[in-house]
N, C-alpha and C positions, 0 to 999 in steps of 0.2 A: 336072393334066395333066403328062405327063413325056415326056422324050426319052431314048432309050437307045442305046448302041452298045457294042461290045466293043473291048478292047485285047488282041489275040492274044498279044503277047510282052512287054507292059509292065504295071506295076501299075495298079490301079483308082484312078487319080487324074487330074485334068484335065491334059492336055498344053497347051502354048502354043497349039496349033491349036484345041483344045477351048475354051479361054478366049476366043480371038478369035471363034469362031463362036457362042458362047453370047450370045444377044441379048435374051432375055426373062427378067426377074427373077421372073416368075410361074410359071416352068416348073422342075420338078425334073429335073436332068440325072443319069441313071443310067449308070454305067460298069461293065462286066463285064470283069474281067481273066481271061484264059485262060492266063496265064503259068505257073500252077502246076497240079498234078494236079486239085485242087478249085477250081472257079471262085470268084472273090472279087467280090462285088457291093457297090458303094458309091454313094452319092447326094450331089449337091451342088446348091446354089442360087447364083445370081450376085447379088452384093451391089450396093449403089448405087455402090460404089467400084470396080466391075468385078473384084472378087476372087471366087473360088469358095470358098464356105463349105460344110463338110460338113453333110449333112442326114440325120437319123436315119430309117431305114426299117425296116420289119419284113417279113420274107419269111414268108408263111404257105403251107404245103403241105397240100392236102386229103389225107385218108386215102383209101385205095382204095375203101372202102365208102361214102364220102360222095358225094353228087351235087352 
């Protein structure tokens, strides 16, 4: 399960508010930065010490002819 949101003007990293609101270590928190021309997507998980650790994700895009 995941939770996602965007940062329109800042990098794709957890803000202090994001860290404060992240309450479930079983959820992947995805942040999409729109600060650059090309969006940047990063994911994080909350550790037992309430830190946000990067989490590797793979973005897969279907080709137009695939259903």
